[in-house]
C-alpha positions as CSV (number, residue, x, y, z in Angstrom):
1,M,53.8,69.6,115.7
2,N,54.2,66.8,118.3
3,R,56.0,67.1,121.6
4,D,57.7,64.5,123.7
5,D,57.1,63.9,127.4
6,K,59.5,66.7,128.3
7,G,57.8,69.3,126.1
8,R,60.4,69.3,123.3
9,F,59.3,69.3,119.7
10,L,59.6,66.1,117.8
11,K,60.8,65.9,114.2
12,P,58.3,64.6,111.6
13,E,58.8,61.0,110.8
14,N,59.7,61.7,107.1
15,D,62.4,64.3,108.1
16,R,65.8,62.5,107.6
17,T,68.1,65.4,108.4
18,T,70.6,64.8,111.3
19,R,70.3,66.7,114.5
20,S,73.7,68.3,114.0
21,A,72.7,69.7,110.6
22,D,69.7,71.5,112.1
23,T,71.5,73.4,114.9
24,R,72.0,77.2,114.7
25,A,75.5,77.2,116.0
26,K,78.2,77.8,113.4
27,D,81.7,76.4,113.4
28,V,83.1,79.7,112.3
29,A,84.8,81.8,114.9
30,R,83.1,85.1,115.6
31,K,84.8,88.1,114.1
32,P,84.8,91.3,116.2
33,W,82.8,94.2,114.8
34,A,84.7,96.9,112.9
35,P,83.4,99.8,110.8
36,P,83.0,98.7,107.2
37,S,85.6,99.9,104.7
38,T,84.3,101.2,101.4
39,L,87.7,100.7,99.9
40,D,88.2,97.0,100.4
41,T,89.7,95.1,97.5
42,P,90.1,91.5,96.6
43,P,93.6,90.0,96.4
44,A,95.3,91.3,93.2
45,P,96.2,88.9,90.4
46,E,99.7,87.3,90.5
47,G,102.3,89.9,89.7
48,Y,100.0,93.0,90.2
49,V,99.0,95.3,93.0
50,Y,95.8,97.3,93.3
51,R,95.6,101.0,94.0
52,W,92.7,103.4,94.2
53,I,93.3,106.5,92.0
54,R,91.4,109.8,92.1
55,A,89.0,110.4,89.2
56,E,87.1,113.4,90.6
57,T,87.2,115.9,93.4
58,L,84.1,117.8,94.6
59,N,82.2,116.4,91.6
60,Q,84.7,117.8,89.2
61,E,86.5,115.3,86.9
62,D,90.2,115.0,87.5
63,R,91.2,113.8,84.0
64,K,94.8,115.0,84.5
65,N,95.3,112.6,87.4
66,V,93.7,109.6,85.7
67,M,95.7,110.2,82.5
68,S,99.0,110.6,84.4
69,R,98.4,107.3,86.3
70,L,97.6,105.5,83.1
71,R,100.8,106.8,81.6
72,E,102.7,105.6,84.6
73,G,101.6,102.0,83.9
74,F,98.3,101.7,85.8
75,E,95.4,99.8,84.1
76,L,91.8,100.4,85.2
77,V,90.1,97.3,86.6
78,R,86.8,96.3,85.0
79,A,84.0,94.7,87.1
80,E,84.1,91.4,85.0
81,E,87.8,90.9,85.9
82,V,86.9,90.4,89.6
83,T,84.4,87.6,89.9
84,D,84.7,86.4,93.6
85,F,84.4,89.8,95.3
86,E,81.4,92.2,95.2
87,L,82.5,95.7,94.2
88,P,80.5,98.7,92.8
89,S,81.2,99.7,89.2
90,I,80.6,102.9,87.2
91,M,77.4,102.5,85.2
92,D,77.7,105.2,82.5
93,G,80.1,107.7,81.1
94,K,83.7,107.4,80.1
95,H,84.6,104.8,82.7
96,A,81.5,102.6,82.4
97,G,82.2,99.1,83.7
98,V,85.2,100.1,85.7
99,I,85.2,99.5,89.5
100,G,84.7,102.8,91.3
101,V,83.7,104.2,94.7
102,G,83.2,107.8,95.6
103,G,85.3,109.5,92.9
104,L,88.0,106.8,93.0
105,L,88.8,104.2,90.4
106,L,90.4,100.8,91.1
107,A,93.6,100.3,89.1
108,K,96.3,97.7,88.9
109,I,100.0,98.0,88.2
110,P,102.6,95.3,87.7
111,L,104.8,94.8,90.8
112,E,108.0,95.4,88.7
113,T,106.7,98.7,87.4
114,R,105.7,99.8,90.9
115,E,109.1,99.0,92.3
116,E,110.8,100.9,89.5
117,R,108.5,103.9,90.1
118,N,109.1,103.8,93.9
119,S,112.9,103.7,93.5
120,Y,112.7,106.6,91.0
121,Y,110.8,108.8,93.4
122,Q,113.0,107.8,96.3
123,S,116.1,108.7,94.3
124,R,114.5,112.0,93.3
125,S,113.6,112.8,96.9
126,R,117.1,112.0,98.1
127,T,118.6,114.3,95.4
128,M,116.3,117.1,96.4
129,Q,117.2,116.7,100.1
130,E,120.9,116.8,99.3
131,A,120.4,120.0,97.2
132,I,118.5,121.6,100.1
133,D,121.3,120.6,102.6
134,N,124.0,122.0,100.3
135,D,122.1,125.3,100.0
136,L,121.8,125.5,103.7
137,L,125.5,124.7,104.3
138,K,126.5,127.4,101.8
139,E,124.6,130.0,103.8
140,S,125.8,128.6,107.2
141,D,128.3,130.4,109.3
142,A,130.9,128.5,111.4
143,R,130.0,130.6,114.4
144,S,126.4,129.7,114.3
145,P,125.8,126.7,112.0
146,I,122.3,126.2,110.6
147,M,122.7,122.5,110.8
148,S,125.4,119.9,111.2
149,P,126.6,118.2,108.0
150,R,125.6,114.7,109.1
151,R,122.2,113.7,109.9
152,T,122.3,111.3,112.8
153,S,119.9,110.3,115.5
154,S,120.1,108.2,118.5
155,V,117.6,106.6,120.9
156,T,118.3,106.2,124.6
157,F,116.1,104.5,127.1
158,G,115.9,105.8,130.6
159,G,118.3,108.3,132.2
160,G,120.3,105.9,134.3
161,K,121.0,106.5,137.9
162,R,123.1,109.5,138.9
163,K,125.5,109.3,141.7
């Protein structure tokens, strides 16, 4: 390779690439290092959300969990459905071709179904809490109440100056 009078390498005469195309600097901003996540997922299709569901625990299949999630409305995501994101898939067995990592399977559920499911469980939780509160109030004595009938909380900042 030829050098100029300052010792820099010269480009061959038949090389027509521009100097800016041959630099190592990238225009992309540097992303700070973070530990890699094995459960990254691509953006879900329109109207769906992704969720990892348990397929096995301690190398024991958890068929009950998978079947209950499928009955709730989840659908297992196959590797060919996700083209622009590299994800590992199960190679053999019952779930061959499904995206899976470490005993978890990737599933999708329609947003509407998820919202209905969430509101059902919130309502059920609220009903159970009310039943517990009623049982406690039945056993409570006015002289030493177990709890007050209303659940309230308040936040104060600073103690203020005492005079």
